mmCIF file of the N, C-alpha and C atoms, coordinates in Angstrom:
data_MODEL
# 
_entry.id   MODEL 
# 
loop_
_atom_site.group_PDB 
_atom_site.id 
_atom_site.type_symbol 
_atom_site.label_atom_id 
_atom_site.label_alt_id 
_atom_site.label_comp_id 
_atom_site.label_asym_id 
_atom_site.label_entity_id 
_atom_site.label_seq_id 
_atom_site.pdbx_PDB_ins_code 
_atom_site.Cartn_x 
_atom_site.Cartn_y 
_atom_site.Cartn_z 
_atom_site.occupancy 
_atom_site.B_iso_or_equiv 
_atom_site.pdbx_formal_charge 
_atom_site.auth_seq_id 
_atom_site.auth_comp_id 
_atom_site.auth_asym_id 
_atom_site.auth_atom_id 
_atom_site.pdbx_PDB_model_num 
ATOM 1   N N  . MET A 1 1  ? 85.518  109.874 92.079  1.00 0.00 ? 1  MET A N  1 
ATOM 2   C CA . MET A 1 1  ? 86.624  110.527 92.758  1.00 0.00 ? 1  MET A CA 1 
ATOM 3   C C  . MET A 1 1  ? 87.659  110.935 91.729  1.00 0.00 ? 1  MET A C  1 
ATOM 4   N N  . ASN A 1 2  ? 88.087  112.160 91.799  1.00 0.00 ? 2  ASN A N  1 
ATOM 5   C CA . ASN A 1 2  ? 89.148  112.654 90.929  1.00 0.00 ? 2  ASN A CA 1 
ATOM 6   C C  . ASN A 1 2  ? 90.475  112.536 91.642  1.00 0.00 ? 2  ASN A C  1 
ATOM 7   N N  . THR A 1 3  ? 91.531  112.253 90.901  1.00 0.00 ? 3  THR A N  1 
ATOM 8   C CA . THR A 1 3  ? 92.864  112.178 91.485  1.00 0.00 ? 3  THR A CA 1 
ATOM 9   C C  . THR A 1 3  ? 93.859  112.843 90.567  1.00 0.00 ? 3  THR A C  1 
ATOM 10  N N  . LEU A 1 4  ? 94.954  113.266 91.147  1.00 0.00 ? 4  LEU A N  1 
ATOM 11  C CA . LEU A 1 4  ? 96.074  113.756 90.354  1.00 0.00 ? 4  LEU A CA 1 
ATOM 12  C C  . LEU A 1 4  ? 96.858  112.559 89.870  1.00 0.00 ? 4  LEU A C  1 
ATOM 13  N N  . ASN A 1 5  ? 97.492  112.656 88.715  1.00 0.00 ? 5  ASN A N  1 
ATOM 14  C CA . ASN A 1 5  ? 98.285  111.561 88.193  1.00 0.00 ? 5  ASN A CA 1 
ATOM 15  C C  . ASN A 1 5  ? 99.686  111.530 88.763  1.00 0.00 ? 5  ASN A C  1 
ATOM 16  N N  . SER A 1 6  ? 100.109 112.584 89.403  1.00 0.00 ? 6  SER A N  1 
ATOM 17  C CA . SER A 1 6  ? 101.460 112.636 89.951  1.00 0.00 ? 6  SER A CA 1 
ATOM 18  C C  . SER A 1 6  ? 101.419 112.415 91.456  1.00 0.00 ? 6  SER A C  1 
ATOM 19  N N  . THR A 1 7  ? 102.574 112.100 92.013  1.00 0.00 ? 7  THR A N  1 
ATOM 20  C CA . THR A 1 7  ? 102.647 111.944 93.459  1.00 0.00 ? 7  THR A CA 1 
ATOM 21  C C  . THR A 1 7  ? 102.610 113.314 94.112  1.00 0.00 ? 7  THR A C  1 
ATOM 22  N N  . ALA A 1 8  ? 102.249 113.333 95.366  1.00 0.00 ? 8  ALA A N  1 
ATOM 23  C CA . ALA A 1 8  ? 102.164 114.592 96.106  1.00 0.00 ? 8  ALA A CA 1 
ATOM 24  C C  . ALA A 1 8  ? 103.552 115.127 96.393  1.00 0.00 ? 8  ALA A C  1 
ATOM 25  N N  . SER A 1 9  ? 103.622 116.409 96.557  1.00 0.00 ? 9  SER A N  1 
ATOM 26  C CA . SER A 1 9  ? 104.893 117.056 96.883  1.00 0.00 ? 9  SER A CA 1 
ATOM 27  C C  . SER A 1 9  ? 105.293 116.719 98.310  1.00 0.00 ? 9  SER A C  1 
ATOM 28  N N  . SER A 1 10 ? 106.550 116.327 98.492  1.00 0.00 ? 10 SER A N  1 
ATOM 29  C CA . SER A 1 10 ? 107.014 116.002 99.841  1.00 0.00 ? 10 SER A CA 1 
ATOM 30  C C  . SER A 1 10 ? 107.071 117.241 100.724 1.00 0.00 ? 10 SER A C  1 
ATOM 31  N N  . SER A 1 11 ? 107.031 118.433 100.124 1.00 0.00 ? 11 SER A N  1 
ATOM 32  C CA . SER A 1 11 ? 107.057 119.662 100.909 1.00 0.00 ? 11 SER A CA 1 
ATOM 33  C C  . SER A 1 11 ? 105.657 120.085 101.347 1.00 0.00 ? 11 SER A C  1 
ATOM 34  N N  . GLN A 1 12 ? 104.631 119.401 100.859 1.00 0.00 ? 12 GLN A N  1 
ATOM 35  C CA . GLN A 1 12 ? 103.260 119.723 101.222 1.00 0.00 ? 12 GLN A CA 1 
ATOM 36  C C  . GLN A 1 12 ? 103.064 119.442 102.705 1.00 0.00 ? 12 GLN A C  1 
ATOM 37  N N  . GLN A 1 13 ? 102.651 120.437 103.457 1.00 0.00 ? 13 GLN A N  1 
ATOM 38  C CA . GLN A 1 13 ? 102.509 120.289 104.905 1.00 0.00 ? 13 GLN A CA 1 
ATOM 39  C C  . GLN A 1 13 ? 101.056 120.264 105.369 1.00 0.00 ? 13 GLN A C  1 
ATOM 40  N N  . SER A 1 14 ? 100.192 120.997 104.688 1.00 0.00 ? 14 SER A N  1 
ATOM 41  C CA . SER A 1 14 ? 98.781  121.069 105.060 1.00 0.00 ? 14 SER A CA 1 
ATOM 42  C C  . SER A 1 14 ? 97.945  120.303 104.053 1.00 0.00 ? 14 SER A C  1 
ATOM 43  N N  . GLY A 1 15 ? 96.826  119.796 104.514 1.00 0.00 ? 15 GLY A N  1 
ATOM 44  C CA . GLY A 1 15 ? 95.935  119.063 103.631 1.00 0.00 ? 15 GLY A CA 1 
ATOM 45  C C  . GLY A 1 15 ? 95.282  119.968 102.606 1.00 0.00 ? 15 GLY A C  1 
ATOM 46  N N  . LYS A 1 16 ? 95.422  119.633 101.333 1.00 0.00 ? 16 LYS A N  1 
ATOM 47  C CA . LYS A 1 16 ? 94.839  120.424 100.244 1.00 0.00 ? 16 LYS A CA 1 
ATOM 48  C C  . LYS A 1 16 ? 93.313  120.426 100.329 1.00 0.00 ? 16 LYS A C  1 
ATOM 49  N N  . LEU A 1 17 ? 92.723  119.257 100.522 1.00 0.00 ? 17 LEU A N  1 
ATOM 50  C CA . LEU A 1 17 ? 91.268  119.174 100.601 1.00 0.00 ? 17 LEU A CA 1 
ATOM 51  C C  . LEU A 1 17 ? 90.745  119.836 101.869 1.00 0.00 ? 17 LEU A C  1 
ATOM 52  N N  . ALA A 1 18 ? 91.490  119.709 102.950 1.00 0.00 ? 18 ALA A N  1 
ATOM 53  C CA . ALA A 1 18 ? 91.109  120.391 104.186 1.00 0.00 ? 18 ALA A CA 1 
ATOM 54  C C  . ALA A 1 18 ? 91.130  121.904 103.985 1.00 0.00 ? 18 ALA A C  1 
ATOM 55  N N  . LEU A 1 19 ? 92.166  122.402 103.292 1.00 0.00 ? 19 LEU A N  1 
ATOM 56  C CA . LEU A 1 19 ? 92.238  123.842 103.008 1.00 0.00 ? 19 LEU A CA 1 
ATOM 57  C C  . LEU A 1 19 ? 91.042  124.294 102.183 1.00 0.00 ? 19 LEU A C  1 
ATOM 58  N N  . GLU A 1 20 ? 90.642  123.470 101.198 1.00 0.00 ? 20 GLU A N  1 
ATOM 59  C CA . GLU A 1 20 ? 89.475  123.810 100.375 1.00 0.00 ? 20 GLU A CA 1 
ATOM 60  C C  . GLU A 1 20 ? 88.205  123.883 101.218 1.00 0.00 ? 20 GLU A C  1 
ATOM 61  N N  . ALA A 1 21 ? 88.174  123.137 102.307 1.00 0.00 ? 21 ALA A N  1 
ATOM 62  C CA . ALA A 1 21 ? 87.014  123.139 103.202 1.00 0.00 ? 21 ALA A CA 1 
ATOM 63  C C  . ALA A 1 21 ? 87.135  124.182 104.312 1.00 0.00 ? 21 ALA A C  1 
ATOM 64  N N  . GLY A 1 22 ? 88.241  124.948 104.293 1.00 0.00 ? 22 GLY A N  1 
ATOM 65  C CA . GLY A 1 22 ? 88.412  126.018 105.265 1.00 0.00 ? 22 GLY A CA 1 
ATOM 66  C C  . GLY A 1 22 ? 89.208  125.658 106.505 1.00 0.00 ? 22 GLY A C  1 
ATOM 67  N N  . PHE A 1 23 ? 89.937  124.550 106.461 1.00 0.00 ? 23 PHE A N  1 
ATOM 68  C CA . PHE A 1 23 ? 90.741  124.108 107.606 1.00 0.00 ? 23 PHE A CA 1 
ATOM 69  C C  . PHE A 1 23 ? 92.209  124.063 107.217 1.00 0.00 ? 23 PHE A C  1 
ATOM 70  N N  . ASP A 1 24 ? 93.066  124.659 108.029 1.00 0.00 ? 24 ASP A N  1 
ATOM 71  C CA . ASP A 1 24 ? 94.514  124.578 107.816 1.00 0.00 ? 24 ASP A CA 1 
ATOM 72  C C  . ASP A 1 24 ? 95.059  123.565 108.817 1.00 0.00 ? 24 ASP A C  1 
ATOM 73  N N  . LEU A 1 25 ? 95.146  122.320 108.372 1.00 0.00 ? 25 LEU A N  1 
ATOM 74  C CA . LEU A 1 25 ? 95.528  121.224 109.258 1.00 0.00 ? 25 LEU A CA 1 
ATOM 75  C C  . LEU A 1 25 ? 96.704  120.456 108.678 1.00 0.00 ? 25 LEU A C  1 
ATOM 76  N N  . PRO A 1 26 ? 97.596  119.969 109.540 1.00 0.00 ? 26 PRO A N  1 
ATOM 77  C CA . PRO A 1 26 ? 98.758  119.221 109.047 1.00 0.00 ? 26 PRO A CA 1 
ATOM 78  C C  . PRO A 1 26 ? 98.373  117.829 108.550 1.00 0.00 ? 26 PRO A C  1 
ATOM 79  N N  . LEU A 1 27 ? 99.134  117.353 107.582 1.00 0.00 ? 27 LEU A N  1 
ATOM 80  C CA . LEU A 1 27 ? 98.967  115.990 107.094 1.00 0.00 ? 27 LEU A CA 1 
ATOM 81  C C  . LEU A 1 27 ? 99.535  115.013 108.111 1.00 0.00 ? 27 LEU A C  1 
ATOM 82  N N  . GLN A 1 28 ? 98.871  113.874 108.248 1.00 0.00 ? 28 GLN A N  1 
ATOM 83  C CA . GLN A 1 28 ? 99.346  112.854 109.169 1.00 0.00 ? 28 GLN A CA 1 
ATOM 84  C C  . GLN A 1 28 ? 98.734  111.506 108.807 1.00 0.00 ? 28 GLN A C  1 
ATOM 85  N N  . PRO A 1 29 ? 99.370  110.422 109.220 1.00 0.00 ? 29 PRO A N  1 
ATOM 86  C CA . PRO A 1 29 ? 98.763  109.104 109.016 1.00 0.00 ? 29 PRO A CA 1 
ATOM 87  C C  . PRO A 1 29 ? 97.536  108.962 109.920 1.00 0.00 ? 29 PRO A C  1 
ATOM 88  N N  . LEU A 1 30 ? 96.445  108.494 109.343 1.00 0.00 ? 30 LEU A N  1 
ATOM 89  C CA . LEU A 1 30 ? 95.212  108.257 110.092 1.00 0.00 ? 30 LEU A CA 1 
ATOM 90  C C  . LEU A 1 30 ? 94.690  106.870 109.746 1.00 0.00 ? 30 LEU A C  1 
ATOM 91  N N  . ARG A 1 31 ? 93.877  106.316 110.627 1.00 0.00 ? 31 ARG A N  1 
ATOM 92  C CA . ARG A 1 31 ? 93.381  104.959 110.423 1.00 0.00 ? 31 ARG A CA 1 
ATOM 93  C C  . ARG A 1 31 ? 91.871  104.944 110.241 1.00 0.00 ? 31 ARG A C  1 
ATOM 94  N N  . SER A 1 32 ? 91.422  104.116 109.309 1.00 0.00 ? 32 SER A N  1 
ATOM 95  C CA . SER A 1 32 ? 90.000  103.862 109.123 1.00 0.00 ? 32 SER A CA 1 
ATOM 96  C C  . SER A 1 32 ? 89.804  102.350 109.044 1.00 0.00 ? 32 SER A C  1 
ATOM 97  N N  . GLN A 1 33 ? 88.585  101.922 108.842 1.00 0.00 ? 33 GLN A N  1 
ATOM 98  C CA . GLN A 1 33 ? 88.317  100.489 108.704 1.00 0.00 ? 33 GLN A CA 1 
ATOM 99  C C  . GLN A 1 33 ? 88.999  99.902  107.472 1.00 0.00 ? 33 GLN A C  1 
ATOM 100 N N  . ARG A 1 34 ? 89.263  100.728 106.470 1.00 0.00 ? 34 ARG A N  1 
ATOM 101 C CA . ARG A 1 34 ? 89.899  100.249 105.236 1.00 0.00 ? 34 ARG A CA 1 
ATOM 102 C C  . ARG A 1 34 ? 91.416  100.201 105.327 1.00 0.00 ? 34 ARG A C  1 
ATOM 103 N N  . GLY A 1 35 ? 91.992  100.817 106.338 1.00 0.00 ? 35 GLY A N  1 
ATOM 104 C CA . GLY A 1 35 ? 93.442  100.828 106.492 1.00 0.00 ? 35 GLY A CA 1 
ATOM 105 C C  . GLY A 1 35 ? 93.939  102.212 106.862 1.00 0.00 ? 35 GLY A C  1 
ATOM 106 N N  . TRP A 1 36 ? 95.233  102.391 106.757 1.00 0.00 ? 36 TRP A N  1 
ATOM 107 C CA . TRP A 1 36 ? 95.875  103.673 107.062 1.00 0.00 ? 36 TRP A CA 1 
ATOM 108 C C  . TRP A 1 36 ? 95.890  104.546 105.820 1.00 0.00 ? 36 TRP A C  1 
ATOM 109 N N  . TYR A 1 37 ? 95.729  105.839 106.004 1.00 0.00 ? 37 TYR A N  1 
ATOM 110 C CA . TYR A 1 37 ? 95.740  106.797 104.903 1.00 0.00 ? 37 TYR A CA 1 
ATOM 111 C C  . TYR A 1 37 ? 96.391  108.086 105.373 1.00 0.00 ? 37 TYR A C  1 
ATOM 112 N N  . ILE A 1 38 ? 96.687  108.962 104.431 1.00 0.00 ? 38 ILE A N  1 
ATOM 113 C CA . ILE A 1 38 ? 97.220  110.284 104.751 1.00 0.00 ? 38 ILE A CA 1 
ATOM 114 C C  . ILE A 1 38 ? 96.043  111.250 104.734 1.00 0.00 ? 38 ILE A C  1 
ATOM 115 N N  . GLY A 1 39 ? 95.876  111.959 105.828 1.00 0.00 ? 39 GLY A N  1 
ATOM 116 C CA . GLY A 1 39 ? 94.738  112.852 105.935 1.00 0.00 ? 39 GLY A CA 1 
ATOM 117 C C  . GLY A 1 39 ? 94.960  113.920 106.982 1.00 0.00 ? 39 GLY A C  1 
ATOM 118 N N  . THR A 1 40 ? 93.861  114.546 107.375 1.00 0.00 ? 40 THR A N  1 
ATOM 119 C CA . THR A 1 40 ? 93.913  115.599 108.382 1.00 0.00 ? 40 THR A CA 1 
ATOM 120 C C  . THR A 1 40 ? 92.906  115.296 109.484 1.00 0.00 ? 40 THR A C  1 
ATOM 121 N N  . PHE A 1 41 ? 93.220  115.793 110.673 1.00 0.00 ? 41 PHE A N  1 
ATOM 122 C CA . PHE A 1 41 ? 92.391  115.566 111.854 1.00 0.00 ? 41 PHE A CA 1 
ATOM 123 C C  . PHE A 1 41 ? 92.300  116.869 112.632 1.00 0.00 ? 41 PHE A C  1 
ATOM 124 N N  . SER A 1 42 ? 91.102  117.203 113.082 1.00 0.00 ? 42 SER A N  1 
ATOM 125 C CA . SER A 1 42 ? 90.903  118.403 113.895 1.00 0.00 ? 42 SER A CA 1 
ATOM 126 C C  . SER A 1 42 ? 90.585  117.995 115.326 1.00 0.00 ? 42 SER A C  1 
ATOM 127 N N  . ASP A 1 43 ? 91.268  118.629 116.272 1.00 0.00 ? 43 ASP A N  1 
ATOM 128 C CA . ASP A 1 43 ? 90.941  118.400 117.681 1.00 0.00 ? 43 ASP A CA 1 
ATOM 129 C C  . ASP A 1 43 ? 90.265  119.624 118.296 1.00 0.00 ? 43 ASP A C  1 
ATOM 130 N N  . ASP A 1 44 ? 89.749  120.487 117.426 1.00 0.00 ? 44 ASP A N  1 
ATOM 131 C CA . ASP A 1 44 ? 89.001  121.662 117.860 1.00 0.00 ? 44 ASP A CA 1 
ATOM 132 C C  . ASP A 1 44 ? 87.691  121.212 118.519 1.00 0.00 ? 44 ASP A C  1 
ATOM 133 N N  . ASP A 1 45 ? 87.236  121.953 119.518 1.00 0.00 ? 45 ASP A N  1 
ATOM 134 C CA . ASP A 1 45 ? 85.991  121.599 120.205 1.00 0.00 ? 45 ASP A CA 1 
ATOM 135 C C  . ASP A 1 45 ? 84.786  121.608 119.274 1.00 0.00 ? 45 ASP A C  1 
ATOM 136 N N  . ASN A 1 46 ? 84.775  122.499 118.283 1.00 0.00 ? 46 ASN A N  1 
ATOM 137 C CA . ASN A 1 46 ? 83.645  122.604 117.358 1.00 0.00 ? 46 ASN A CA 1 
ATOM 138 C C  . ASN A 1 46 ? 83.685  121.554 116.260 1.00 0.00 ? 46 ASN A C  1 
ATOM 139 N N  . VAL A 1 47 ? 84.868  121.166 115.848 1.00 0.00 ? 47 VAL A N  1 
ATOM 140 C CA . VAL A 1 47 ? 85.039  120.147 114.806 1.00 0.00 ? 47 VAL A CA 1 
ATOM 141 C C  . VAL A 1 47 ? 86.101  119.178 115.301 1.00 0.00 ? 47 VAL A C  1 
ATOM 142 N N  . PHE A 1 48 ? 85.668  118.047 115.838 1.00 0.00 ? 48 PHE A N  1 
ATOM 143 C CA . PHE A 1 48 ? 86.609  117.076 116.378 1.00 0.00 ? 48 PHE A CA 1 
ATOM 144 C C  . PHE A 1 48 ? 86.515  115.797 115.565 1.00 0.00 ? 48 PHE A C  1 
ATOM 145 N N  . GLY A 1 49 ? 87.636  115.395 114.990 1.00 0.00 ? 49 GLY A N  1 
ATOM 146 C CA . GLY A 1 49 ? 87.686  114.148 114.237 1.00 0.00 ? 49 GLY A CA 1 
ATOM 147 C C  . GLY A 1 49 ? 88.363  114.336 112.899 1.00 0.00 ? 49 GLY A C  1 
ATOM 148 N N  . PRO A 1 50 ? 88.339  113.290 112.079 1.00 0.00 ? 50 PRO A N  1 
ATOM 149 C CA . PRO A 1 50 ? 88.953  113.373 110.750 1.00 0.00 ? 50 PRO A CA 1 
ATOM 150 C C  . PRO A 1 50 ? 88.243  114.421 109.893 1.00 0.00 ? 50 PRO A C  1 
ATOM 151 N N  . VAL A 1 51 ? 89.025  115.206 109.165 1.00 0.00 ? 51 VAL A N  1 
ATOM 152 C CA . VAL A 1 51 ? 88.461  116.235 108.288 1.00 0.00 ? 51 VAL A CA 1 
ATOM 153 C C  . VAL A 1 51 ? 88.556  115.810 106.832 1.00 0.00 ? 51 VAL A C  1 
ATOM 154 N N  . SER A 1 52 ? 89.700  115.258 106.427 1.00 0.00 ? 52 SER A N  1 
ATOM 155 C CA . SER A 1 52 ? 89.859  114.882 105.020 1.00 0.00 ? 52 SER A CA 1 
ATOM 156 C C  . SER A 1 52 ? 90.753  113.664 104.867 1.00 0.00 ? 52 SER A C  1 
ATOM 157 N N  . ARG A 1 53 ? 90.426  112.851 103.864 1.00 0.00 ? 53 ARG A N  1 
ATOM 158 C CA . ARG A 1 53 ? 91.336  111.800 103.418 1.00 0.00 ? 53 ARG A CA 1 
ATOM 159 C C  . ARG A 1 53 ? 92.022  112.367 102.195 1.00 0.00 ? 53 ARG A C  1 
ATOM 160 N N  . GLU A 1 54 ? 93.297  112.656 102.304 1.00 0.00 ? 54 GLU A N  1 
ATOM 161 C CA . GLU A 1 54 ? 94.049  113.313 101.240 1.00 0.00 ? 54 GLU A CA 1 
ATOM 162 C C  . GLU A 1 54 ? 94.657  112.309 100.259 1.00 0.00 ? 54 GLU A C  1 
ATOM 163 N N  . SER A 1 55 ? 95.015  111.134 100.723 1.00 0.00 ? 55 SER A N  1 
ATOM 164 C CA . SER A 1 55 ? 95.674  110.160 99.846  1.00 0.00 ? 55 SER A CA 1 
ATOM 165 C C  . SER A 1 55 ? 94.662  109.265 99.146  1.00 0.00 ? 55 SER A C  1 
ATOM 166 N N  . VAL A 1 56 ? 94.979  108.943 97.901  1.00 0.00 ? 56 VAL A N  1 
ATOM 167 C CA . VAL A 1 56 ? 94.204  107.949 97.166  1.00 0.00 ? 56 VAL A CA 1 
ATOM 168 C C  . VAL A 1 56 ? 94.432  106.579 97.801  1.00 0.00 ? 56 VAL A C  1 
ATOM 169 N N  . GLU A 1 57 ? 95.682  106.328 98.154  1.00 0.00 ? 57 GLU A N  1 
ATOM 170 C CA . GLU A 1 57 ? 96.087  105.020 98.641  1.00 0.00 ? 57 GLU A CA 1 
ATOM 171 C C  . GLU A 1 57 ? 95.666  104.790 100.090 1.00 0.00 ? 57 GLU A C  1 
ATOM 172 N N  . TYR A 1 58 ? 95.489  103.524 100.404 1.00 0.00 ? 58 TYR A N  1 
ATOM 173 C CA . TYR A 1 58 ? 95.438  103.056 101.782 1.00 0.00 ? 58 TYR A CA 1 
ATOM 174 C C  . TYR A 1 58 ? 96.718  102.274 102.012 1.00 0.00 ? 58 TYR A C  1 
ATOM 175 N N  . PHE A 1 59 ? 97.240  102.336 103.218 1.00 0.00 ? 59 PHE A N  1 
ATOM 176 C CA . PHE A 1 59 ? 98.504  101.695 103.561 1.00 0.00 ? 59 PHE A CA 1 
ATOM 177 C C  . PHE A 1 59 ? 98.252  100.621 104.614 1.00 0.00 ? 59 PHE A C  1 
ATOM 178 N N  . SER A 1 60 ? 99.148  99.646  104.678 1.00 0.00 ? 60 SER A N  1 
ATOM 179 C CA . SER A 1 60 ? 98.970  98.517  105.592 1.00 0.00 ? 60 SER A CA 1 
ATOM 180 C C  . SER A 1 60 ? 99.346  98.844  107.034 1.00 0.00 ? 60 SER A C  1 
ATOM 181 N N  . SER A 1 61 ? 100.086 99.926  107.241 1.00 0.00 ? 61 SER A N  1 
ATOM 182 C CA . SER A 1 61 ? 100.517 100.284 108.595 1.00 0.00 ? 61 SER A CA 1 
ATOM 183 C C  . SER A 1 61 ? 100.710 101.790 108.714 1.00 0.00 ? 61 SER A C  1 
ATOM 184 N N  . ALA A 1 62 ? 100.760 102.263 109.950 1.00 0.00 ? 62 ALA A N  1 
ATOM 185 C CA . ALA A 1 62 ? 101.044 103.677 110.203 1.00 0.00 ? 62 ALA A CA 1 
ATOM 186 C C  . ALA A 1 62 ? 102.432 104.029 109.700 1.00 0.00 ? 62 ALA A C  1 
ATOM 187 N N  . GLU A 1 63 ? 103.363 103.100 109.863 1.00 0.00 ? 63 GLU A N  1 
ATOM 188 C CA . GLU A 1 63 ? 104.744 103.336 109.434 1.00 0.00 ? 63 GLU A CA 1 
ATOM 189 C C  . GLU A 1 63 ? 104.843 103.519 107.923 1.00 0.00 ? 63 GLU A C  1 
ATOM 190 N N  . SER A 1 64 ? 104.134 102.692 107.158 1.00 0.00 ? 64 SER A N  1 
ATOM 191 C CA . SER A 1 64 ? 104.206 102.837 105.700 1.00 0.00 ? 64 SER A CA 1 
ATOM 192 C C  . SER A 1 64 ? 103.519 104.115 105.237 1.00 0.00 ? 64 SER A C  1 
ATOM 193 N N  . ALA A 1 65 ? 102.451 104.524 105.912 1.00 0.00 ? 65 ALA A N  1 
ATOM 194 C CA . ALA A 1 65 ? 101.799 105.796 105.580 1.00 0.00 ? 65 ALA A CA 1 
ATOM 195 C C  . ALA A 1 65 ? 102.719 106.964 105.915 1.00 0.00 ? 65 ALA A C  1 
ATOM 196 N N  . ALA A 1 66 ? 103.390 106.899 107.062 1.00 0.00 ? 66 ALA A N  1 
ATOM 197 C CA . ALA A 1 66 ? 104.321 107.961 107.458 1.00 0.00 ? 66 ALA A CA 1 
ATOM 198 C C  . ALA A 1 66 ? 105.499 108.039 106.500 1.00 0.00 ? 66 ALA A C  1 
ATOM 199 N N  . GLN A 1 67 ? 105.992 106.893 106.056 1.00 0.00 ? 67 GLN A N  1 
ATOM 200 C CA . GLN A 1 67 ? 107.107 106.871 105.104 1.00 0.00 ? 67 GLN A CA 1 
ATOM 201 C C  . GLN A 1 67 ? 106.683 107.489 103.771 1.00 0.00 ? 67 GLN A C  1 
ATOM 202 N N  . ALA A 1 68 ? 105.485 107.159 103.297 1.00 0.00 ? 68 ALA A N  1 
ATOM 203 C CA . ALA A 1 68 ? 104.986 107.741 102.051 1.00 0.00 ? 68 ALA A CA 1 
ATOM 204 C C  . ALA A 1 68 ? 104.815 109.248 102.189 1.00 0.00 ? 68 ALA A C  1 
ATOM 205 N N  . LEU A 1 69 ? 104.319 109.686 103.334 1.00 0.00 ? 69 LEU A N  1 
ATOM 206 C CA . LEU A 1 69 ? 104.152 111.121 103.582 1.00 0.00 ? 69 LEU A CA 1 
ATOM 207 C C  . LEU A 1 69 ? 105.496 111.827 103.574 1.00 0.00 ? 69 LEU A C  1 
ATOM 208 N N  . GLN A 1 70 ? 106.468 111.258 104.257 1.00 0.00 ? 70 GLN A N  1 
ATOM 209 C CA . GLN A 1 70 ? 107.795 111.871 104.348 1.00 0.00 ? 70 GLN A CA 1 
ATOM 210 C C  . GLN A 1 70 ? 108.493 111.916 102.992 1.00 0.00 ? 70 GLN A C  1 
ATOM 211 N N  . SER A 1 71 ? 108.358 110.866 102.207 1.00 0.00 ? 71 SER A N  1 
ATOM 212 C CA . SER A 1 71 ? 109.065 110.791 100.924 1.00 0.00 ? 71 SER A CA 1 
ATOM 213 C C  . SER A 1 71 ? 108.276 111.407 99.772  1.00 0.00 ? 71 SER A C  1 
ATOM 214 N N  . GLY A 1 72 ? 106.995 111.702 100.000 1.00 0.00 ? 72 GLY A N  1 
ATOM 215 C CA . GLY A 1 72 ? 106.172 112.270 98.937  1.00 0.00 ? 72 GLY A CA 1 
ATOM 216 C C  . GLY A 1 72 ? 105.709 111.246 97.925  1.00 0.00 ? 72 GLY A C  1 
ATOM 217 N N  . THR A 1 73 ? 105.735 109.976 98.291  1.00 0.00 ? 73 THR A N  1 
ATOM 218 C CA . THR A 1 73 ? 105.345 108.911 97.358  1.00 0.00 ? 73 THR A CA 1 
ATOM 219 C C  . THR A 1 73 ? 103.911 108.461 97.608  1.00 0.00 ? 73 THR A C  1 
ATOM 220 N N  . TRP A 1 74 ? 103.013 109.416 97.565  1.00 0.00 ? 74 TRP A N  1 
ATOM 221 C CA . TRP A 1 74 ? 101.591 109.132 97.686  1.00 0.00 ? 74 TRP A CA 1 
ATOM 222 C C  . TRP A 1 74 ? 100.854 110.032 96.708  1.00 0.00 ? 74 TRP A C  1 
ATOM 223 N N  . THR A 1 75 ? 99.627  109.689 96.395  1.00 0.00 ? 75 THR A N  1 
ATOM 224 C CA . THR A 1 75 ? 98.850  110.415 95.397  1.00 0.00 ? 75 THR A CA 1 
ATOM 225 C C  . THR A 1 75 ? 97.774  111.249 96.073  1.00 0.00 ? 75 THR A C  1 
ATOM 226 N N  . GLN A 1 76 ? 97.779  112.550 95.763  1.00 0.00 ? 76 GLN A N  1 
ATOM 227 C CA . GLN A 1 76 ? 96.806  113.490 96.323  1.00 0.00 ? 76 GLN A CA 1 
ATOM 228 C C  . GLN A 1 76 ? 95.442  113.294 95.674  1.00 0.00 ? 76 GLN A C  1 
ATOM 229 N N  . ARG A 1 77 ? 94.404  113.150 96.484  1.00 0.00 ? 77 ARG A N  1 
ATOM 230 C CA . ARG A 1 77 ? 93.032  113.129 95.970  1.00 0.00 ? 77 ARG A CA 1 
ATOM 231 C C  . ARG A 1 77 ? 92.650  114.549 95.561  1.00 0.00 ? 77 ARG A C  1 
ATOM 232 N N  . CYS A 1 78 ? 91.764  114.661 94.588  1.00 0.00 ? 78 CYS A N  1 
ATOM 233 C CA . CYS A 1 78 ? 91.266  115.965 94.132  1.00 0.00 ? 78 CYS A CA 1 
ATOM 234 C C  . CYS A 1 78 ? 89.775  116.052 94.405  1.00 0.00 ? 78 CYS A C  1 
ATOM 235 N N  . GLY A 1 79 ? 89.341  117.152 94.914  1.00 0.00 ? 79 GLY A N  1 
ATOM 236 C CA . GLY A 1 79 ? 87.922  117.392 95.130  1.00 0.00 ? 79 GLY A CA 1 
ATOM 237 C C  . GLY A 1 79 ? 87.395  116.718 96.372  1.00 0.00 ? 79 GLY A C  1 
ATOM 238 N N  . LEU A 1 80 ? 86.419  117.355 96.980  1.00 0.00 ? 80 LEU A N  1 
ATOM 239 C CA . LEU A 1 80 ? 85.850  116.812 98.221  1.00 0.00 ? 80 LEU A CA 1 
ATOM 240 C C  . LEU A 1 80 ? 84.852  115.735 97.948  1.00 0.00 ? 80 LEU A C  1 
# 
């Protein structure tokens, strides 16, 4: 997995990896078995479910993921 060394821009609104895959989706806290992460989710009938995990980090709660997203203190993953 490739990652950027800098934190993500707090002005970033759409998922970078989702855009690379052809989806313009907003960033949001999402949950997996490993914890909370910043990613994208599609509720389209053709593609329903998580599309990308954008953050390198996993967070202990939805609140901490949302705070990292709002403040830009998370690391953007690179490459699908």
